[in-house]
Backbone atoms as SQL, in Angstrom:
CREATE TABLE atoms (id INTEGER PRIMARY KEY, chain TEXT, resi INTEGER, resn TEXT, atom TEXT, x REAL, y REAL, z REAL);
INSERT INTO atoms VALUES
  (1, 'A', 1, 'MET', 'N', -131.209, 23.324, -92.155),
  (2, 'A', 1, 'MET', 'CA', -130.672, 23.918, -93.356),
  (3, 'A', 1, 'MET', 'C', -131.761, 23.872, -94.431),
  (4, 'A', 2, 'GLY', 'N', -132.016, 25.008, -95.020),
  (5, 'A', 2, 'GLY', 'CA', -133.054, 25.099, -96.036),
  (6, 'A', 2, 'GLY', 'C', -132.534, 24.823, -97.430),
  (7, 'A', 3, 'PRO', 'N', -133.446, 24.705, -98.389),
  (8, 'A', 3, 'PRO', 'CA', -133.056, 24.418, -99.775),
  (9, 'A', 3, 'PRO', 'C', -132.154, 25.494, -100.372),
  (10, 'A', 4, 'LYS', 'N', -132.370, 26.752, -100.004),
  (11, 'A', 4, 'LYS', 'CA', -131.531, 27.841, -100.535),
  (12, 'A', 4, 'LYS', 'C', -130.104, 27.719, -100.004),
  (13, 'A', 5, 'ASP', 'N', -129.973, 27.298, -98.743),
  (14, 'A', 5, 'ASP', 'CA', -128.641, 27.069, -98.178),
  (15, 'A', 5, 'ASP', 'C', -127.939, 25.936, -98.914),
  (16, 'A', 6, 'LYS', 'N', -128.694, 24.895, -99.253),
  (17, 'A', 6, 'LYS', 'CA', -128.118, 23.752, -99.966),
  (18, 'A', 6, 'LYS', 'C', -127.597, 24.170, -101.331),
  (19, 'A', 7, 'VAL', 'N', -128.332, 25.046, -102.024),
  (20, 'A', 7, 'VAL', 'CA', -127.876, 25.535, -103.333),
  (21, 'A', 7, 'VAL', 'C', -126.554, 26.272, -103.168),
  (22, 'A', 8, 'ALA', 'N', -126.458, 27.112, -102.144),
  (23, 'A', 8, 'ALA', 'CA', -125.222, 27.858, -101.902),
  (24, 'A', 8, 'ALA', 'C', -124.061, 26.918, -101.591),
  (25, 'A', 9, 'ILE', 'N', -124.313, 25.896, -100.799),
  (26, 'A', 9, 'ILE', 'CA', -123.264, 24.935, -100.446),
  (27, 'A', 9, 'ILE', 'C', -122.815, 24.151, -101.676),
  (28, 'A', 10, 'VAL', 'N', -123.777, 23.724, -102.492),
  (29, 'A', 10, 'VAL', 'CA', -123.427, 22.999, -103.724),
  (30, 'A', 10, 'VAL', 'C', -122.518, 23.860, -104.579),
  (31, 'A', 11, 'ARG', 'N', -122.882, 25.107, -104.749),
  (32, 'A', 11, 'ARG', 'CA', -122.099, 26.013, -105.600),
  (33, 'A', 11, 'ARG', 'C', -120.675, 26.180, -105.073),
  (34, 'A', 12, 'LEU', 'N', -120.520, 26.219, -103.758),
  (35, 'A', 12, 'LEU', 'CA', -119.199, 26.427, -103.168),
  (36, 'A', 12, 'LEU', 'C', -118.347, 25.163, -103.114),
  (37, 'A', 13, 'LYS', 'N', -118.969, 24.013, -102.924),
  (38, 'A', 13, 'LYS', 'CA', -118.222, 22.791, -102.633),
  (39, 'A', 13, 'LYS', 'C', -117.979, 21.879, -103.832),
  (40, 'A', 14, 'VAL', 'N', -118.830, 21.930, -104.838),
  (41, 'A', 14, 'VAL', 'CA', -118.691, 21.008, -105.970),
  (42, 'A', 14, 'VAL', 'C', -117.450, 21.380, -106.780),
  (43, 'A', 15, 'LYS', 'N', -116.668, 20.371, -107.139),
  (44, 'A', 15, 'LYS', 'CA', -115.417, 20.587, -107.878),
  (45, 'A', 15, 'LYS', 'C', -115.334, 19.645, -109.079),
  (46, 'A', 16, 'GLY', 'N', -114.363, 19.877, -109.925),
  (47, 'A', 16, 'GLY', 'CA', -114.088, 18.979, -111.048),
  (48, 'A', 16, 'GLY', 'C', -115.171, 18.999, -112.111),
  (49, 'A', 17, 'SER', 'N', -115.435, 17.832, -112.683),
  (50, 'A', 17, 'SER', 'CA', -116.395, 17.735, -113.780),
  (51, 'A', 17, 'SER', 'C', -117.809, 18.086, -113.330),
  (52, 'A', 18, 'ALA', 'N', -118.132, 17.829, -112.061),
  (53, 'A', 18, 'ALA', 'CA', -119.457, 18.195, -111.551),
  (54, 'A', 18, 'ALA', 'C', -119.608, 19.718, -111.504),
  (55, 'A', 19, 'GLU', 'N', -118.538, 20.415, -111.151),
  (56, 'A', 19, 'GLU', 'CA', -118.582, 21.878, -111.130),
  (57, 'A', 19, 'GLU', 'C', -118.800, 22.426, -112.535),
  (58, 'A', 20, 'VAL', 'N', -118.070, 21.882, -113.495),
  (59, 'A', 20, 'VAL', 'CA', -118.239, 22.308, -114.887),
  (60, 'A', 20, 'VAL', 'C', -119.670, 22.048, -115.337),
  (61, 'A', 21, 'PHE', 'N', -120.195, 20.882, -114.995),
  (62, 'A', 21, 'PHE', 'CA', -121.553, 20.518, -115.393),
  (63, 'A', 21, 'PHE', 'C', -122.583, 21.496, -114.835),
  (64, 'A', 22, 'ILE', 'N', -122.556, 21.737, -113.513),
  (65, 'A', 22, 'ILE', 'CA', -123.610, 22.582, -112.936),
  (66, 'A', 22, 'ILE', 'C', -123.467, 24.048, -113.334),
  (67, 'A', 23, 'THR', 'N', -122.234, 24.520, -113.538),
  (68, 'A', 23, 'THR', 'CA', -122.082, 25.930, -113.911),
  (69, 'A', 23, 'THR', 'C', -122.460, 26.180, -115.363),
  (70, 'A', 24, 'THR', 'N', -122.396, 25.159, -116.210),
  (71, 'A', 24, 'THR', 'CA', -122.837, 25.339, -117.593),
  (72, 'A', 24, 'THR', 'C', -124.332, 25.084, -117.744),
  (73, 'A', 25, 'LYS', 'N', -124.888, 24.229, -116.905),
  (74, 'A', 25, 'LYS', 'CA', -126.314, 23.893, -117.012),
  (75, 'A', 25, 'LYS', 'C', -127.204, 24.907, -116.293),
  (76, 'A', 26, 'PHE', 'N', -126.732, 25.483, -115.196),
  (77, 'A', 26, 'PHE', 'CA', -127.553, 26.368, -114.371),
  (78, 'A', 26, 'PHE', 'C', -126.959, 27.769, -114.299),
  (79, 'A', 27, 'ASP', 'N', -127.840, 28.761, -114.197),
  (80, 'A', 27, 'ASP', 'CA', -127.425, 30.161, -114.069),
  (81, 'A', 27, 'ASP', 'C', -127.493, 30.570, -112.594),
  (82, 'A', 28, 'PHE', 'N', -126.349, 30.572, -111.946),
  (83, 'A', 28, 'PHE', 'CA', -126.275, 30.913, -110.524),
  (84, 'A', 28, 'PHE', 'C', -126.279, 32.426, -110.283),
  (85, 'A', 29, 'SER', 'N', -126.249, 33.221, -111.347),
  (86, 'A', 29, 'SER', 'CA', -126.174, 34.675, -111.164),
  (87, 'A', 29, 'SER', 'C', -127.512, 35.300, -110.773),
  (88, 'A', 30, 'LYS', 'N', -128.606, 34.619, -111.016),
  (89, 'A', 30, 'LYS', 'CA', -129.928, 35.151, -110.658),
  (90, 'A', 30, 'LYS', 'C', -130.185, 34.885, -109.174),
  (91, 'A', 31, 'VAL', 'N', -130.320, 35.971, -108.408),
  (92, 'A', 31, 'VAL', 'CA', -130.495, 35.848, -106.959),
  (93, 'A', 31, 'VAL', 'C', -131.710, 36.653, -106.496),
  (94, 'A', 32, 'ASP', 'N', -132.235, 36.286, -105.322),
  (95, 'A', 32, 'ASP', 'CA', -133.358, 37.023, -104.740),
  (96, 'A', 32, 'ASP', 'C', -132.834, 38.228, -103.954),
  (97, 'A', 33, 'SER', 'N', -133.723, 38.949, -103.288),
  (98, 'A', 33, 'SER', 'CA', -133.336, 40.164, -102.557),
  (99, 'A', 33, 'SER', 'C', -132.397, 39.883, -101.381),
  (100, 'A', 34, 'ASN', 'N', -132.352, 38.628, -100.928),
  (101, 'A', 34, 'ASN', 'CA', -131.451, 38.246, -99.832),
  (102, 'A', 34, 'ASN', 'C', -130.115, 37.707, -100.325),
  (103, 'A', 35, 'GLY', 'N', -129.926, 37.666, -101.628),
  (104, 'A', 35, 'GLY', 'CA', -128.675, 37.173, -102.194),
  (105, 'A', 35, 'GLY', 'C', -128.637, 35.681, -102.430),
  (106, 'A', 36, 'PHE', 'N', -129.772, 34.993, -102.224),
  (107, 'A', 36, 'PHE', 'CA', -129.840, 33.552, -102.456),
  (108, 'A', 36, 'PHE', 'C', -130.187, 33.275, -103.915),
  (109, 'A', 37, 'SER', 'N', -129.630, 32.214, -104.440),
  (110, 'A', 37, 'SER', 'CA', -129.907, 31.811, -105.815),
  (111, 'A', 37, 'SER', 'C', -131.386, 31.492, -105.986),
  (112, 'A', 38, 'LEU', 'N', -131.912, 31.799, -107.159),
  (113, 'A', 38, 'LEU', 'CA', -133.304, 31.468, -107.474),
  (114, 'A', 38, 'LEU', 'C', -133.450, 30.018, -107.914),
  (115, 'A', 39, 'LEU', 'N', -132.324, 29.322, -108.044),
  (116, 'A', 39, 'LEU', 'CA', -132.360, 27.915, -108.441),
  (117, 'A', 39, 'LEU', 'C', -132.915, 27.058, -107.315),
  (118, 'A', 40, 'GLU', 'N', -133.500, 25.948, -107.688),
  (119, 'A', 40, 'GLU', 'CA', -134.020, 24.995, -106.711),
  (120, 'A', 40, 'GLU', 'C', -133.002, 23.871, -106.517),
  (121, 'A', 41, 'TYR', 'N', -132.739, 23.527, -105.269),
  (122, 'A', 41, 'TYR', 'CA', -131.794, 22.456, -104.949),
  (123, 'A', 41, 'TYR', 'C', -132.195, 21.142, -105.614),
  (124, 'A', 42, 'GLU', 'N', -133.485, 20.817, -105.581),
  (125, 'A', 42, 'GLU', 'CA', -133.954, 19.546, -106.152),
  (126, 'A', 42, 'GLU', 'C', -133.667, 19.468, -107.644),
  (127, 'A', 43, 'ASP', 'N', -133.762, 20.592, -108.356),
  (128, 'A', 43, 'ASP', 'CA', -133.456, 20.599, -109.789),
  (129, 'A', 43, 'ASP', 'C', -131.980, 20.276, -110.025),
  (130, 'A', 44, 'ILE', 'N', -131.114, 20.862, -109.210),
  (131, 'A', 44, 'ILE', 'CA', -129.674, 20.603, -109.334),
  (132, 'A', 44, 'ILE', 'C', -129.374, 19.147, -108.994),
  (133, 'A', 45, 'ARG', 'N', -129.965, 18.668, -107.908),
  (134, 'A', 45, 'ARG', 'CA', -129.737, 17.283, -107.473),
  (135, 'A', 45, 'ARG', 'C', -130.171, 16.291, -108.545),
  (136, 'A', 46, 'LYS', 'N', -131.362, 16.474, -109.088),
  (137, 'A', 46, 'LYS', 'CA', -131.875, 15.556, -110.109),
  (138, 'A', 46, 'LYS', 'C', -131.020, 15.587, -111.371),
  (139, 'A', 47, 'ALA', 'N', -130.582, 16.772, -111.776),
  (140, 'A', 47, 'ALA', 'CA', -129.736, 16.884, -112.966),
  (141, 'A', 47, 'ALA', 'C', -128.399, 16.175, -112.750),
  (142, 'A', 48, 'CYS', 'N', -127.822, 16.322, -111.561),
  (143, 'A', 48, 'CYS', 'CA', -126.540, 15.666, -111.267),
  (144, 'A', 48, 'CYS', 'C', -126.692, 14.151, -111.226),
  (145, 'A', 49, 'ILE', 'N', -127.780, 13.670, -110.653),
  (146, 'A', 49, 'ILE', 'CA', -128.015, 12.224, -110.625),
  (147, 'A', 49, 'ILE', 'C', -128.173, 11.700, -112.044),
  (148, 'A', 50, 'GLU', 'N', -128.959, 12.406, -112.847),
  (149, 'A', 50, 'GLU', 'CA', -129.172, 11.994, -114.240),
  (150, 'A', 50, 'GLU', 'C', -127.851, 11.958, -115.009),
  (151, 'A', 51, 'ARG', 'N', -126.989, 12.942, -114.741),
  (152, 'A', 51, 'ARG', 'CA', -125.727, 13.046, -115.476),
  (153, 'A', 51, 'ARG', 'C', -124.665, 12.064, -114.988),
  (154, 'A', 52, 'PHE', 'N', -124.557, 11.870, -113.672),
  (155, 'A', 52, 'PHE', 'CA', -123.414, 11.146, -113.136),
  (156, 'A', 52, 'PHE', 'C', -123.695, 9.727, -112.662),
  (157, 'A', 53, 'VAL', 'N', -124.937, 9.367, -112.452),
  (158, 'A', 53, 'VAL', 'CA', -125.241, 8.008, -112.013),
  (159, 'A', 53, 'VAL', 'C', -125.250, 7.106, -113.236),
  (160, 'A', 54, 'GLY', 'N', -124.604, 5.944, -113.104),
  (161, 'A', 54, 'GLY', 'CA', -124.484, 5.015, -114.222),
  (162, 'A', 54, 'GLY', 'C', -125.822, 4.563, -114.775),
  (163, 'A', 55, 'LYS', 'N', -125.822, 4.171, -116.019),
  (164, 'A', 55, 'LYS', 'CA', -127.049, 3.765, -116.699),
  (165, 'A', 55, 'LYS', 'C', -127.211, 2.248, -116.758),
  (166, 'A', 56, 'ARG', 'N', -126.351, 1.525, -116.083),
  (167, 'A', 56, 'ARG', 'CA', -126.459, 0.064, -116.107),
  (168, 'A', 56, 'ARG', 'C', -127.617, -0.391, -115.236),
  (169, 'A', 57, 'THR', 'N', -128.134, -1.565, -115.536),
  (170, 'A', 57, 'THR', 'CA', -129.301, -2.076, -114.811),
  (171, 'A', 57, 'THR', 'C', -128.921, -2.541, -113.406),
  (172, 'A', 58, 'ASP', 'N', -129.929, -2.613, -112.556),
  (173, 'A', 58, 'ASP', 'CA', -129.712, -3.123, -111.198),
  (174, 'A', 58, 'ASP', 'C', -129.166, -4.543, -111.241),
  (175, 'A', 59, 'GLN', 'N', -129.695, -5.348, -112.142),
  (176, 'A', 59, 'GLN', 'CA', -129.265, -6.744, -112.245),
  (177, 'A', 59, 'GLN', 'C', -127.776, -6.837, -112.569),
  (178, 'A', 60, 'TYR', 'N', -127.280, -5.962, -113.416),
  (179, 'A', 60, 'TYR', 'CA', -125.860, -5.926, -113.757),
  (180, 'A', 60, 'TYR', 'C', -125.024, -5.724, -112.490),
  (181, 'A', 61, 'HIS', 'N', -125.409, -4.758, -111.676),
  (182, 'A', 61, 'HIS', 'CA', -124.644, -4.468, -110.457),
  (183, 'A', 61, 'HIS', 'C', -124.773, -5.584, -109.422),
  (184, 'A', 62, 'TYR', 'N', -125.967, -6.152, -109.287),
  (185, 'A', 62, 'TYR', 'CA', -126.156, -7.282, -108.364),
  (186, 'A', 62, 'TYR', 'C', -125.274, -8.459, -108.774),
  (187, 'A', 63, 'THR', 'N', -125.232, -8.742, -110.071),
  (188, 'A', 63, 'THR', 'CA', -124.421, -9.856, -110.574),
  (189, 'A', 63, 'THR', 'C', -122.946, -9.617, -110.281),
  (190, 'A', 64, 'ASN', 'N', -122.463, -8.406, -110.522),
  (191, 'A', 64, 'ASN', 'CA', -121.064, -8.084, -110.217),
  (192, 'A', 64, 'ASN', 'C', -120.763, -8.251, -108.735),
  (193, 'A', 65, 'LEU', 'N', -121.687, -7.837, -107.893),
  (194, 'A', 65, 'LEU', 'CA', -121.489, -7.974, -106.448),
  (195, 'A', 65, 'LEU', 'C', -121.461, -9.441, -106.039),
  (196, 'A', 66, 'GLN', 'N', -122.393, -10.220, -106.561),
  (197, 'A', 66, 'GLN', 'CA', -122.485, -11.634, -106.186),
  (198, 'A', 66, 'GLN', 'C', -121.304, -12.451, -106.701),
  (199, 'A', 67, 'SER', 'N', -120.750, -12.063, -107.839),
  (200, 'A', 67, 'SER', 'CA', -119.670, -12.861, -108.428),
  (201, 'A', 67, 'SER', 'C', -118.276, -12.343, -108.066),
  (202, 'A', 68, 'ALA', 'N', -118.198, -11.331, -107.227),
  (203, 'A', 68, 'ALA', 'CA', -116.900, -10.763, -106.862),
  (204, 'A', 68, 'ALA', 'C', -116.075, -11.753, -106.049),
  (205, 'A', 69, 'VAL', 'N', -114.821, -11.895, -106.427),
  (206, 'A', 69, 'VAL', 'CA', -113.865, -12.716, -105.677),
  (207, 'A', 69, 'VAL', 'C', -112.605, -11.882, -105.474),
  (208, 'A', 70, 'GLN', 'N', -111.876, -12.220, -104.446),
  (209, 'A', 70, 'GLN', 'CA', -110.652, -11.485, -104.154),
  (210, 'A', 70, 'GLN', 'C', -109.629, -11.754, -105.247),
  (211, 'A', 71, 'LYS', 'N', -109.050, -10.690, -105.784),
  (212, 'A', 71, 'LYS', 'CA', -108.059, -10.811, -106.853),
  (213, 'A', 71, 'LYS', 'C', -106.698, -11.164, -106.263),
  (214, 'A', 72, 'ARG', 'N', -105.893, -11.799, -107.079),
  (215, 'A', 72, 'ARG', 'CA', -104.534, -12.132, -106.654),
  (216, 'A', 72, 'ARG', 'C', -103.779, -10.842, -106.338),
  (217, 'A', 73, 'GLY', 'N', -103.156, -10.802, -105.191),
  (218, 'A', 73, 'GLY', 'CA', -102.396, -9.633, -104.771),
  (219, 'A', 73, 'GLY', 'C', -103.244, -8.534, -104.137),
  (220, 'A', 74, 'GLU', 'N', -104.539, -8.729, -104.097),
  (221, 'A', 74, 'GLU', 'CA', -105.435, -7.733, -103.501),
  (222, 'A', 74, 'GLU', 'C', -105.533, -7.997, -101.996),
  (223, 'A', 75, 'SER', 'N', -105.268, -6.972, -101.195),
  (224, 'A', 75, 'SER', 'CA', -105.352, -7.157, -99.742),
  (225, 'A', 75, 'SER', 'C', -106.817, -7.305, -99.327),
  (226, 'A', 76, 'VAL', 'N', -107.006, -7.797, -98.115),
  (227, 'A', 76, 'VAL', 'CA', -108.366, -7.953, -97.591),
  (228, 'A', 76, 'VAL', 'C', -109.056, -6.592, -97.534),
  (229, 'A', 77, 'GLU', 'N', -108.321, -5.564, -97.123),
  (230, 'A', 77, 'GLU', 'CA', -108.890, -4.222, -97.042),
  (231, 'A', 77, 'GLU', 'C', -109.296, -3.709, -98.419),
  (232, 'A', 78, 'GLN', 'N', -108.451, -3.945, -99.427),
  (233, 'A', 78, 'GLN', 'CA', -108.783, -3.518, -100.789),
  (234, 'A', 78, 'GLN', 'C', -110.010, -4.257, -101.310),
  (235, 'A', 79, 'PHE', 'N', -110.066, -5.555, -101.034),
  (236, 'A', 79, 'PHE', 'CA', -111.213, -6.352, -101.463),
  (237, 'A', 79, 'PHE', 'C', -112.486, -5.851, -100.779),
  (238, 'A', 80, 'ALA', 'N', -112.404, -5.593, -99.481),
  (239, 'A', 80, 'ALA', 'CA', -113.575, -5.092, -98.747),
  (240, 'A', 80, 'ALA', 'C', -114.039, -3.752, -99.312),
  (241, 'A', 81, 'GLU', 'N', -113.105, -2.892, -99.640),
  (242, 'A', 81, 'GLU', 'CA', -113.461, -1.589, -100.212),
  (243, 'A', 81, 'GLU', 'C', -114.113, -1.762, -101.587),
  (244, 'A', 82, 'ARG', 'N', -113.607, -2.684, -102.376),
  (245, 'A', 82, 'ARG', 'CA', -114.200, -2.953, -103.696),
  (246, 'A', 82, 'ARG', 'C', -115.615, -3.495, -103.540),
  (247, 'A', 83, 'ILE', 'N', -115.825, -4.371, -102.561),
  (248, 'A', 83, 'ILE', 'CA', -117.159, -4.920, -102.296),
  (249, 'A', 83, 'ILE', 'C', -118.105, -3.807, -101.851),
  (250, 'A', 84, 'ARG', 'N', -117.617, -2.913, -100.986),
  (251, 'A', 84, 'ARG', 'CA', -118.445, -1.779, -100.555),
  (252, 'A', 84, 'ARG', 'C', -118.861, -0.928, -101.757),
  (253, 'A', 85, 'HIS', 'N', -117.904, -0.700, -102.658),
  (254, 'A', 85, 'HIS', 'CA', -118.213, 0.094, -103.851),
  (255, 'A', 85, 'HIS', 'C', -119.241, -0.617, -104.729),
  (256, 'A', 86, 'LEU', 'N', -119.031, -1.906, -104.962),
  (257, 'A', 86, 'LEU', 'CA', -119.997, -2.663, -105.766),
  (258, 'A', 86, 'LEU', 'C', -121.370, -2.651, -105.107),
  (259, 'A', 87, 'GLY', 'N', -121.391, -2.774, -103.796),
  (260, 'A', 87, 'GLY', 'CA', -122.661, -2.726, -103.070),
  (261, 'A', 87, 'GLY', 'C', -123.337, -1.373, -103.195),
  (262, 'A', 88, 'SER', 'N', -122.550, -0.318, -103.165),
  (263, 'A', 88, 'SER', 'CA', -123.140, 1.024, -103.280),
  (264, 'A', 88, 'SER', 'C', -123.772, 1.244, -104.648),
  (265, 'A', 89, 'LEU', 'N', -123.275, 0.545, -105.657),
  (266, 'A', 89, 'LEU', 'CA', -123.851, 0.668, -107.000),
  (267, 'A', 89, 'LEU', 'C', -125.225, 0.014, -107.103),
  (268, 'A', 90, 'THR', 'N', -125.558, -0.858, -106.155),
  (269, 'A', 90, 'THR', 'CA', -126.867, -1.522, -106.189),
  (270, 'A', 90, 'THR', 'C', -127.949, -0.678, -105.524),
  (271, 'A', 91, 'ILE', 'N', -127.561, 0.426, -104.924),
  (272, 'A', 91, 'ILE', 'CA', -128.517, 1.270, -104.207),
  (273, 'A', 91, 'ILE', 'C', -129.263, 2.153, -105.200),
  (274, 'A', 92, 'ARG', 'N', -130.572, 2.057, -105.175),
  (275, 'A', 92, 'ARG', 'CA', -131.406, 2.913, -106.023),
  (276, 'A', 92, 'ARG', 'C', -131.540, 4.275, -105.360),
  (277, 'A', 93, 'HIS', 'N', -131.630, 5.301, -106.173),
  (278, 'A', 93, 'HIS', 'CA', -131.807, 6.656, -105.660),
  (279, 'A', 93, 'HIS', 'C', -133.282, 7.022, -105.703),
  (280, 'A', 94, 'LYS', 'N', -133.812, 7.401, -104.547),
  (281, 'A', 94, 'LYS', 'CA', -135.225, 7.767, -104.405),
  (282, 'A', 94, 'LYS', 'C', -135.337, 9.261, -104.113),
  (283, 'A', 95, 'ASP', 'N', -136.438, 9.851, -104.539),
  (284, 'A', 95, 'ASP', 'CA', -136.662, 11.274, -104.289),
  (285, 'A', 95, 'ASP', 'C', -137.061, 11.542, -102.843),
  (286, 'A', 96, 'ALA', 'N', -137.850, 10.647, -102.263),
  (287, 'A', 96, 'ALA', 'CA', -138.309, 10.834, -100.884),
  (288, 'A', 96, 'ALA', 'C', -137.217, 10.403, -99.904),
  (289, 'A', 97, 'GLU', 'N', -136.956, 11.234, -98.923),
  (290, 'A', 97, 'GLU', 'CA', -135.880, 10.974, -97.961),
  (291, 'A', 97, 'GLU', 'C', -136.118, 9.697, -97.162),
  (292, 'A', 98, 'GLU', 'N', -137.357, 9.465, -96.739),
  (293, 'A', 98, 'GLU', 'CA', -137.678, 8.257, -95.966),
  (294, 'A', 98, 'GLU', 'C', -137.488, 6.999, -96.819),
  (295, 'A', 99, 'GLU', 'N', -137.918, 7.065, -98.074),
  (296, 'A', 99, 'GLU', 'CA', -137.732, 5.921, -98.976),
  (297, 'A', 99, 'GLU', 'C', -136.250, 5.633, -99.156),
  (298, 'A', 100, 'GLN', 'N', -135.446, 6.688, -99.325),
  (299, 'A', 100, 'GLN', 'CA', -134.011, 6.515, -99.524),
  (300, 'A', 100, 'GLN', 'C', -133.376, 5.880, -98.299),
  (301, 'A', 101, 'LYS', 'N', -133.839, 6.255, -97.119),
  (302, 'A', 101, 'LYS', 'CA', -133.307, 5.674, -95.882),
  (303, 'A', 101, 'LYS', 'C', -133.559, 4.169, -95.849),
  (304, 'A', 102, 'VAL', 'N', -134.765, 3.746, -96.212),
  (305, 'A', 102, 'VAL', 'CA', -135.107, 2.322, -96.237),
  (306, 'A', 102, 'VAL', 'C', -134.257, 1.591, -97.270),
  (307, 'A', 103, 'VAL', 'N', -134.095, 2.181, -98.448),
  (308, 'A', 103, 'VAL', 'CA', -133.287, 1.571, -99.507),
  (309, 'A', 103, 'VAL', 'C', -131.838, 1.429, -99.044),
  (310, 'A', 104, 'ASN', 'N', -131.299, 2.448, -98.399),
  (311, 'A', 104, 'ASN', 'CA', -129.917, 2.398, -97.905),
  (312, 'A', 104, 'ASN', 'C', -129.736, 1.316, -96.846),
  (313, 'A', 105, 'GLU', 'N', -130.710, 1.178, -95.947),
  (314, 'A', 105, 'GLU', 'CA', -130.631, 0.140, -94.914),
  (315, 'A', 105, 'GLU', 'C', -130.670, -1.253, -95.533),
  (316, 'A', 106, 'GLU', 'N', -131.503, -1.431, -96.535),
  (317, 'A', 106, 'GLU', 'CA', -131.579, -2.723, -97.231),
  (318, 'A', 106, 'GLU', 'C', -130.250, -3.037, -97.919),
  (319, 'A', 107, 'ALA', 'N', -129.659, -2.049, -98.547),
  (320, 'A', 107, 'ALA', 'CA', -128.370, -2.248, -99.212),
  (321, 'A', 107, 'ALA', 'C', -127.287, -2.603, -98.192),
  (322, 'A', 108, 'GLU', 'N', -127.315, -1.964, -97.048),
  (323, 'A', 108, 'GLU', 'CA', -126.342, -2.260, -95.990),
  (324, 'A', 108, 'GLU', 'C', -126.474, -3.709, -95.531),
  (325, 'A', 109, 'ARG', 'N', -127.713, -4.180, -95.374),
  (326, 'A', 109, 'ARG', 'CA', -127.931, -5.583, -94.987),
  (327, 'A', 109, 'ARG', 'C', -127.402, -6.533, -96.062),
  (328, 'A', 110, 'ARG', 'N', -127.611, -6.193, -97.325),
  (329, 'A', 110, 'ARG', 'CA', -127.114, -7.042, -98.419),
  (330, 'A', 110, 'ARG', 'C', -125.594, -7.132, -98.387),
  (331, 'A', 111, 'MET', 'N', -124.940, -6.014, -98.108),
  (332, 'A', 111, 'MET', 'CA', -123.475, -6.006, -98.111),
  (333, 'A', 111, 'MET', 'C', -122.903, -6.791, -96.940),
  (334, 'A', 112, 'LEU', 'N', -123.638, -6.877, -95.850),
  (335, 'A', 112, 'LEU', 'CA', -123.160, -7.622, -94.688),
  (336, 'A', 112, 'LEU', 'C', -123.459, -9.109, -94.781),
  (337, 'A', 113, 'ALA', 'N', -124.359, -9.489, -95.684),
  (338, 'A', 113, 'ALA', 'CA', -124.763, -10.899, -95.813),
  (339, 'A', 113, 'ALA', 'C', -123.702, -11.727, -96.494);
């Protein structure tokens, strides 16, 4: 799948506040002779990360993950899901795909520890 295909998929699949964001920030009406958007997928991806990824520090998220305890009335499954979410917040977003893979694997190891 090429970058132009990714732009088309983003335009079709994104919903809610993300849809409002990308349709107001980017002009999807400009297309090439094949009907593909002239927008670059990486530009859309970076703008969405900048807009929707939290601005808290890594240390903040690590501390929340390390200090998490099961709440009263919280099932084991709910607690595990909350831990997974907290762990996902510690994952840094990298531009290079290989770097991101390494970062994701490291985060997975942290969550299992």
